[in-house]
VEXDREN-2710 file (C-alpha; in Angstrom, 1 decimal):
% VEXDREN-2710
k/r/px/py/pz
1/MET/22.3/48.6/-44.5
2/GLN/20.2/45.7/-43.4
3/MET/22.3/43.3/-45.3
4/ALA/25.4/44.6/-43.4
5/GLU/23.6/44.3/-40.0
6/GLY/22.7/40.7/-41.1
7/SER/26.2/39.8/-42.1
8/LYS/27.4/41.2/-39.0
9/ALA/25.0/39.2/-36.8
10/GLU/26.1/36.1/-38.6
11/GLY/29.6/36.9/-37.9
12/GLU/29.0/37.3/-34.4
13/ASP/27.2/33.9/-34.2
14/GLU/30.1/32.3/-36.1
15/PHE/32.5/33.3/-33.4
16/GLN/30.6/32.6/-30.4
17/PRO/32.3/30.1/-28.0
18/HIS/30.9/26.6/-27.7
19/PRO/28.3/26.3/-24.8
20/VAL/29.5/24.2/-21.9
21/LYS/27.5/21.1/-21.6
22/GLU/27.4/18.7/-18.8
23/GLN/25.9/15.8/-20.9
24/LEU/27.6/14.9/-24.1
25/PRO/25.3/15.1/-27.2
26/GLY/25.4/12.6/-30.0
27/VAL/25.2/9.4/-27.9
28/ASP/22.9/7.0/-29.5
29/TYR/22.0/5.2/-26.3
30/CYS/22.4/6.6/-22.8
31/ILE/23.0/4.6/-19.5
32/THR/19.4/3.8/-18.9
33/SER/18.2/3.3/-22.5
34/SER/18.9/0.0/-24.2
35/PRO/19.1/-1.2/-27.9
36/HIS/17.0/-4.0/-29.0
37/TRP/18.3/-7.4/-27.8
38/PRO/19.9/-8.6/-31.1
39/GLU/21.9/-5.4/-31.4
40/ALA/22.6/-5.5/-27.5
41/ILE/24.0/-9.0/-27.7
42/ILE/26.5/-8.1/-30.6
43/LEU/27.6/-4.9/-28.7
44/GLY/28.0/-6.9/-25.6
45/PHE/30.1/-9.5/-27.5
46/GLN/32.2/-6.6/-28.8
47/HIS/33.0/-5.4/-25.2
48/TYR/33.9/-9.0/-24.3
49/VAL/36.4/-9.1/-27.1
50/VAL/38.0/-5.7/-26.2
51/MET/38.7/-6.8/-22.6
52/LEU/40.2/-10.1/-23.8
53/GLY/43.5/-8.4/-24.5
54/THR/44.1/-7.6/-20.9
55/THR/42.8/-10.8/-19.8
56/VAL/45.3/-12.7/-21.9
57/ILE/48.3/-10.2/-21.4
58/ILE/48.3/-10.4/-17.6
59/PRO/48.5/-14.3/-17.3
60/THR/51.1/-14.4/-20.2
61/ILE/53.4/-12.2/-18.1
62/LEU/53.0/-13.9/-14.8
63/VAL/52.2/-17.7/-15.2
64/PRO/55.5/-18.5/-17.1
65/GLN/57.4/-16.8/-14.4
66/MET/55.6/-18.8/-11.8
67/GLY/56.7/-22.1/-13.3
68/GLY/53.3/-22.7/-15.0
69/ARG/52.8/-24.0/-18.4
70/ASN/50.1/-23.5/-21.1
71/ALA/47.7/-25.6/-19.1
72/GLU/48.0/-23.4/-16.1
73/LYS/48.0/-20.1/-18.2
74/ALA/44.8/-21.2/-19.8
75/GLN/43.2/-22.1/-16.5
76/VAL/44.2/-18.6/-15.1
77/ILE/42.8/-16.8/-18.1
78/GLN/39.5/-18.7/-17.6
79/THR/39.4/-17.8/-14.0
80/LEU/40.2/-14.2/-14.7
81/LEU/37.3/-14.1/-17.3
82/PHE/34.9/-15.9/-14.8
83/VAL/35.6/-13.4/-12.0
84/ALA/35.5/-10.5/-14.4
85/GLY/32.0/-11.5/-15.3
86/LEU/30.9/-11.6/-11.7
87/LYS/32.6/-8.3/-10.9
88/THR/31.0/-6.6/-13.9
89/LEU/27.5/-7.9/-13.0
90/LEU/27.9/-6.8/-9.2
91/GLN/29.3/-3.3/-10.4
92/THR/26.4/-2.7/-12.8
93/LEU/23.6/-4.0/-10.6
94/ILE/24.7/-2.9/-7.2
95/GLY/27.6/-0.8/-7.4
96/SER/28.0/2.6/-9.3
97/ARG/25.6/1.1/-11.9
98/LEU/27.6/2.8/-14.6
99/PRO/28.5/1.0/-17.9
100/VAL/31.8/-0.1/-16.8
101/VAL/33.6/-3.5/-17.1
102/ILE/35.6/-4.5/-14.1
103/GLY/38.6/-6.6/-15.3
104/GLY/42.2/-7.4/-14.3
105/SER/44.6/-4.6/-13.3
106/TYR/48.2/-3.9/-14.6
107/ALA/48.8/-2.2/-11.3
108/PHE/49.2/-5.6/-9.5
109/ILE/51.6/-7.0/-11.9
110/ILE/54.8/-5.5/-10.1
111/PRO/54.0/-6.5/-6.6
112/SER/53.0/-10.0/-7.9
113/LEU/56.4/-10.2/-9.7
114/ALA/58.0/-9.4/-6.4
115/ILE/56.4/-12.3/-4.8
116/ILE/57.2/-14.6/-7.7
117/PHE/60.9/-13.7/-7.5
118/CYS/61.1/-14.3/-3.7
119/GLU/64.1/-16.6/-2.9
120/LYS/61.5/-18.9/-1.0
121/TYR/59.7/-19.7/-4.3
122/THR/62.5/-19.7/-6.8
123/GLU/64.2/-22.4/-4.9
124/ILE/61.3/-24.8/-5.5
125/ILE/62.5/-27.2/-8.2
126/ASP/59.1/-28.7/-9.1
127/PRO/57.4/-26.3/-11.5
128/ASP/53.9/-27.4/-10.4
129/VAL/54.5/-27.1/-6.8
130/ARG/56.3/-23.7/-7.4
131/PHE/53.3/-22.4/-9.2
132/ARG/50.8/-23.4/-6.7
133/GLU/52.8/-22.0/-3.8
134/THR/53.3/-18.8/-5.6
135/MET/49.8/-18.4/-6.5
136/ARG/48.6/-19.1/-3.0
137/ALA/51.1/-16.3/-1.8
138/ILE/49.7/-13.8/-4.3
139/GLN/46.2/-14.8/-3.4
140/GLY/46.9/-13.9/0.3
141/ALA/48.4/-10.6/-0.6
142/VAL/45.5/-9.7/-2.9
143/ILE/42.9/-10.6/-0.3
144/PHE/44.8/-8.5/2.2
145/ALA/45.1/-5.4/-0.2
146/SER/41.4/-5.7/-0.9
147/MET/40.8/-4.3/2.7
148/LEU/41.8/-0.9/1.6
149/PRO/39.0/0.0/-1.1
150/ILE/36.5/-2.0/1.0
151/VAL/37.2/0.0/4.2
152/VAL/37.4/3.5/2.5
153/GLY/34.4/2.7/0.4
154/PHE/31.8/1.2/2.8
155/LEU/32.9/3.7/5.5
156/GLY/32.3/6.5/3.0
157/LEU/35.7/7.9/3.4
158/TRP/36.2/7.9/-0.5
159/ARG/33.2/10.2/-0.9
160/ILE/35.0/12.8/1.2
161/VAL/37.9/12.7/-1.0
162/VAL/36.0/12.8/-4.3
163/ARG/34.4/16.1/-3.1
164/PHE/37.7/17.9/-3.4
165/LEU/38.0/16.8/-7.2
166/SER/37.2/20.1/-9.0
167/PRO/37.3/20.2/-12.8
168/LEU/40.9/21.3/-12.6
169/THR/42.0/18.4/-10.7
170/ALA/39.7/15.7/-12.2
171/ALA/41.1/16.6/-15.8
172/PRO/44.6/15.4/-15.2
173/LEU/43.3/12.4/-13.4
174/VAL/41.2/11.3/-16.3
175/ILE/44.0/12.2/-18.8
176/LEU/46.5/10.2/-17.1
177/THR/44.1/7.3/-16.7
178/GLY/44.0/7.1/-20.5
179/LEU/47.7/7.9/-21.1
180/GLY/49.1/5.7/-18.3
181/LEU/48.4/2.6/-20.3
182/PHE/49.7/3.8/-23.6
183/GLN/52.8/1.5/-23.4
184/LEU/50.3/-1.3/-24.4
185/GLY/49.3/0.6/-27.4
186/PHE/51.9/1.6/-30.1
187/PRO/54.9/-0.2/-28.6
188/GLN/53.0/-3.5/-28.5
189/LEU/51.6/-2.7/-32.1
190/ALA/55.3/-2.4/-33.3
191/ARG/55.8/-6.0/-32.3
192/CYS/54.0/-6.9/-35.5
193/VAL/53.4/-4.0/-37.7
194/ALA/52.1/-6.3/-40.6
195/ILE/48.8/-7.0/-38.7
196/GLY/48.7/-4.3/-36.1
197/LEU/48.9/-1.2/-38.5
198/PRO/46.1/-2.7/-40.8
199/ALA/44.0/-3.2/-37.7
200/TRP/44.5/0.4/-36.6
201/PHE/44.0/1.8/-40.0
202/LEU/40.6/-0.2/-40.3
203/LEU/39.4/1.0/-37.0
204/VAL/39.9/4.6/-38.0
205/LEU/38.3/4.0/-41.4
206/PHE/35.2/2.2/-40.0
207/SER/34.7/4.5/-37.1
208/GLN/35.3/7.9/-38.5
209/HIS/35.1/7.8/-42.3
210/LEU/32.5/4.8/-43.2
211/SER/29.5/7.2/-42.4
212/HIS/30.7/9.6/-45.0
213/ILE/31.1/6.9/-47.7
214/VAL/28.0/4.9/-47.1
215/ARG/25.3/7.3/-45.5
216/LYS/22.8/4.6/-44.8
217/LYS/25.2/2.4/-42.7
218/GLN/26.7/5.1/-40.6
219/ALA/25.3/3.7/-37.4
220/VAL/26.7/0.2/-38.3
221/GLY/30.0/1.8/-38.9
222/HIS/30.9/3.3/-35.7
223/ARG/29.0/0.8/-33.6
224/LEU/30.6/-2.3/-34.9
225/ALA/34.0/-0.7/-36.1
226/VAL/36.0/-2.5/-33.5
227/ILE/34.8/-6.1/-34.1
228/PHE/35.0/-5.6/-37.8
229/SER/38.6/-4.4/-37.5
230/ILE/39.7/-7.2/-35.3
231/ALA/38.0/-9.9/-37.4
232/ILE/39.7/-8.5/-40.7
233/ALA/43.0/-8.2/-39.1
234/TRP/42.7/-11.6/-37.5
235/ALA/41.8/-13.2/-40.9
236/LEU/44.9/-11.4/-42.4
237/ALA/47.1/-12.8/-39.6
238/GLY/45.6/-16.3/-40.4
239/ILE/46.4/-16.0/-44.0
240/LEU/50.0/-14.9/-43.4
241/THR/50.6/-17.6/-41.0
242/SER/49.2/-20.3/-43.3
243/ALA/51.4/-18.7/-46.2
244/GLY/54.6/-19.1/-44.1
245/ALA/55.3/-15.3/-44.0
246/TYR/56.9/-15.6/-40.6
247/LYS/58.8/-18.9/-41.1
248/HIS/62.2/-17.4/-41.0
249/SER/61.4/-14.6/-38.5
250/SER/62.8/-14.5/-35.0
251/GLN/60.8/-16.4/-32.2
252/GLU/59.8/-13.0/-30.8
253/THR/58.1/-12.0/-34.0
254/GLN/56.5/-15.4/-34.4
255/SER/54.8/-15.4/-31.1
256/SER/53.5/-11.9/-31.7
257/CYS/52.3/-12.2/-35.3
258/ARG/51.3/-16.1/-35.9
259/THR/47.9/-17.2/-34.8
260/ASP/49.0/-20.7/-33.8
261/ARG/51.6/-19.8/-31.0
262/SER/49.4/-19.1/-28.0
263/GLY/49.0/-22.7/-27.0
264/LEU/45.7/-21.9/-25.4
265/ILE/43.3/-24.0/-27.6
266/SER/45.1/-27.3/-27.0
267/SER/45.7/-26.6/-23.3
268/SER/42.1/-25.5/-22.4
269/ALA/39.5/-27.8/-21.0
270/TRP/36.2/-28.3/-22.9
271/ILE/34.1/-27.3/-19.7
272/GLN/35.7/-26.2/-16.4
273/PHE/34.1/-24.2/-13.7
274/PRO/36.4/-22.0/-11.7
275/TYR/35.8/-22.0/-8.0
276/PRO/37.3/-20.3/-4.9
277/PHE/40.5/-21.4/-3.5
278/GLN/41.1/-23.9/-6.5
279/TRP/44.8/-23.5/-5.9
280/GLY/44.9/-24.3/-2.2
281/ARG/44.5/-22.2/1.0
282/PRO/46.1/-18.7/0.5
283/THR/49.1/-17.8/2.5
284/LEU/50.0/-14.3/3.6
285/ASN/53.3/-12.4/4.1
286/VAL/52.3/-9.0/5.7
287/ALA/55.2/-7.2/3.7
288/ASN/53.7/-8.5/0.5
289/GLY/50.2/-7.7/1.5
290/PHE/51.2/-4.0/2.0
291/ALA/53.0/-3.9/-1.2
292/MET/49.8/-5.3/-2.9
293/MET/47.8/-2.5/-1.1
294/ALA/49.8/0.0/-3.0
295/ALA/48.6/-1.4/-6.2
296/ALA/45.0/-1.5/-4.8
297/PHE/45.2/2.2/-4.1
298/VAL/46.4/2.7/-7.9
299/ALA/43.4/0.7/-8.9
300/LEU/41.2/2.8/-6.8
301/ILE/42.4/6.1/-8.3
302/GLU/42.3/4.5/-11.9
303/SER/38.7/3.3/-11.3
304/THR/37.6/6.8/-10.1
305/GLY/38.9/8.2/-13.4
306/VAL/37.1/5.5/-15.5
307/PHE/33.8/6.1/-13.7
308/MET/34.0/9.9/-14.7
309/VAL/34.7/8.6/-18.5
310/ALA/31.9/6.1/-18.4
311/ALA/29.4/8.9/-17.1
312/LYS/30.7/11.2/-19.8
313/TYR/30.3/8.8/-22.8
314/GLY/27.1/7.4/-21.4
315/SER/25.6/10.9/-21.7
316/ALA/25.0/11.2/-18.0
317/THR/25.7/14.1/-15.6
318/PRO/29.0/14.2/-13.6
319/VAL/29.4/11.3/-11.2
320/PRO/28.2/12.3/-7.6
321/PRO/30.7/11.5/-4.9
322/SER/28.1/9.0/-3.4
323/ILE/28.2/7.0/-6.7
324/SER/32.0/7.0/-7.0
325/ASN/32.2/5.8/-3.4
326/ARG/29.8/2.9/-3.9
327/GLY/31.6/1.9/-7.1
328/ILE/35.0/1.9/-5.3
329/SER/33.4/-0.3/-2.6
330/TRP/32.5/-3.0/-5.1
331/VAL/35.9/-2.7/-6.8
332/GLY/37.2/-3.8/-3.4
333/ILE/34.8/-6.7/-3.3
334/GLY/36.0/-7.5/-6.9
335/ILE/39.6/-7.5/-5.6
336/MET/38.7/-9.9/-2.8
337/LEU/37.1/-12.1/-5.3
338/ASP/40.3/-12.1/-7.5
339/GLY/42.1/-13.2/-4.4
340/MET/39.7/-15.9/-3.4
341/PHE/39.6/-17.4/-7.0
342/GLY/43.4/-17.0/-7.6
343/THR/43.6/-14.8/-10.9
344/GLY/47.1/-13.6/-10.0
345/THR/46.0/-10.0/-10.1
346/GLY/43.4/-7.6/-8.8
347/ALA/40.5/-5.6/-10.2
348/THR/40.0/-2.1/-11.8
349/ALA/37.6/-0.5/-14.0
350/SER/38.6/-1.2/-17.6
351/VAL/40.0/1.7/-19.4
352/GLU/39.7/0.1/-22.9
353/ASN/36.1/-0.5/-22.4
354/ALA/35.3/3.0/-21.3
355/GLY/36.9/4.1/-24.6
356/LEU/34.9/1.8/-26.6
357/LEU/31.8/3.5/-25.2
358/ALA/33.0/6.5/-27.3
359/VAL/33.7/4.7/-30.4
360/ASN/30.2/2.9/-30.6
361/ARG/28.3/5.9/-28.9
362/VAL/26.4/3.3/-26.8
363/GLY/26.6/3.9/-23.1
364/SER/23.8/1.5/-22.2
365/ARG/24.1/-0.6/-18.9
366/ARG/22.4/-3.5/-20.5
367/VAL/25.1/-3.9/-23.0
368/ILE/27.7/-4.2/-20.4
369/GLN/25.7/-6.7/-18.5
370/VAL/25.4/-8.9/-21.8
371/SER/29.2/-8.7/-22.0
372/ALA/29.5/-10.1/-18.5
373/GLY/27.2/-12.9/-19.6
374/PHE/29.7/-13.7/-22.5
375/MET/32.7/-13.6/-19.9
376/LEU/30.9/-16.3/-17.8
377/LEU/29.9/-18.3/-20.8
378/PHE/33.3/-18.6/-22.3
379/SER/35.2/-19.0/-19.1
380/VAL/33.3/-22.2/-18.6
381/LEU/33.4/-23.3/-22.3
382/GLY/37.2/-23.2/-22.3
383/LYS/38.0/-24.4/-25.8
384/PHE/35.6/-21.7/-27.3
385/GLY/37.0/-18.9/-25.2
386/ALA/40.5/-19.9/-26.1
387/VAL/39.8/-19.6/-29.9
388/LEU/39.2/-15.8/-29.3
389/ALA/41.9/-15.5/-26.7
390/SER/44.4/-16.7/-29.3
391/ILE/44.0/-13.4/-31.3
392/PRO/47.5/-12.0/-31.8
393/LEU/48.2/-9.3/-29.1
394/PRO/49.3/-6.6/-31.6
395/ILE/45.7/-6.5/-33.0
396/PHE/44.4/-5.7/-29.5
397/ALA/47.2/-3.1/-29.2
398/ALA/46.0/-1.4/-32.3
399/VAL/42.5/-1.1/-31.0
400/TYR/43.9/0.2/-27.6
401/CYS/45.7/3.1/-29.3
402/VAL/42.3/4.4/-30.2
403/LEU/40.5/3.5/-27.2
404/PHE/43.0/5.0/-24.7
405/ALA/43.0/8.1/-26.7
406/TYR/39.3/8.5/-26.3
407/VAL/39.7/8.3/-22.5
408/ALA/42.4/10.8/-22.4
409/SER/40.4/13.1/-24.5
410/ALA/37.4/12.9/-22.1
411/GLY/39.9/14.2/-19.5
412/ILE/40.7/17.2/-21.8
413/GLY/36.9/17.8/-22.3
414/ILE/36.6/18.4/-18.5
415/LEU/38.7/21.5/-19.0
416/GLN/35.8/23.3/-20.4
417/PHE/34.4/23.6/-16.9
418/CYS/37.5/25.6/-15.8
419/LYS/38.1/29.4/-16.2
420/LEU/40.9/29.0/-18.9
421/ASN/41.3/32.8/-19.4
422/ASN/43.1/33.0/-15.8
423/PHE/46.8/33.0/-15.4
424/ARG/46.5/30.8/-12.0
425/THR/44.5/28.2/-13.9
426/LYS/47.1/28.2/-16.8
427/PHE/49.9/27.7/-14.2
428/ILE/48.2/24.8/-12.5
429/ILE/47.5/23.3/-16.0
END
């Protein structure tokens, strides 16, 4: 009889629902705790490498359309890196103080292209003049657009909006923050499956299965999974390039797969300090400014979702409205810095770096600040930064497949705070 009661009790425990927890367990280092300096430097370098993909993709799309060549593309990449380091330091020291990297935003690409293809600039014959005139127009529009997040942030208006974000409305916001960039994942990986698929497989192997194979190295496995995967896939790409594997492939395949087609190393200066208004005085067309302001609003929404993800994977409690408001204010300052320095885009909280917090289970603020130091260092030492920036983009896409999925899963996790056994809730979902 006692055995029957004991087995019944065990069965009841087995089918109990998982308790709702505001803070995510299993995180090795939370926001305020920090690993030892050697490990913090390695983890910070890993965050730097992850954000390089976005930093290279945006100028690769915009600069050739503006009339710029490899030299201009390399300089824009260096500028974007330098400003990203400044923005990240400001955000972690003064802004939200969450472990978030503030990098370039894809939302600004469409309004930037609209400016680039204006008849006023396409009629300019000299490519150097066209590049500078177009960049100055984009700068003016980006500075104008930065007024939106600065005003709604520093006046406290965004705090009022965030208060209405219940778990049921925050969940789709965070989910779409991750899934909204998935076109940069598998579609870009498919451009070169020979190196993209091995990179994806290695990341899954190191982050999820190495701890079961080598028990003593389980922390090393998930903390450094990304940098190991990228390094091995990059070495594989170098071997295939040297062996002539893509010699008879199309130009598109060669530009995606080969390690010697970026043109960044030869075009970068050894030492170069980006500075404000280096392309000349910005010009403003109000219509372009309002179009760019729409992109700033998208970046504002996206950054709010990333703040929630960073707090979750940093083992913190849900982000208070005042913290989100302060973070948005400094995202606005970051967009203004982008306009002043001339990066060709605006600022947003990096989705991929928020996903990296989940992979390495380290939500330390110090690690993000170390990564900002690497951004500033390699933006000045152009040749050294160009070596890493020449990593084929399908390798970054393979990593992004996993990182974006982690961000989307954080949104799904928010549903635990909803009353799911309710038909109205199910209808809204």
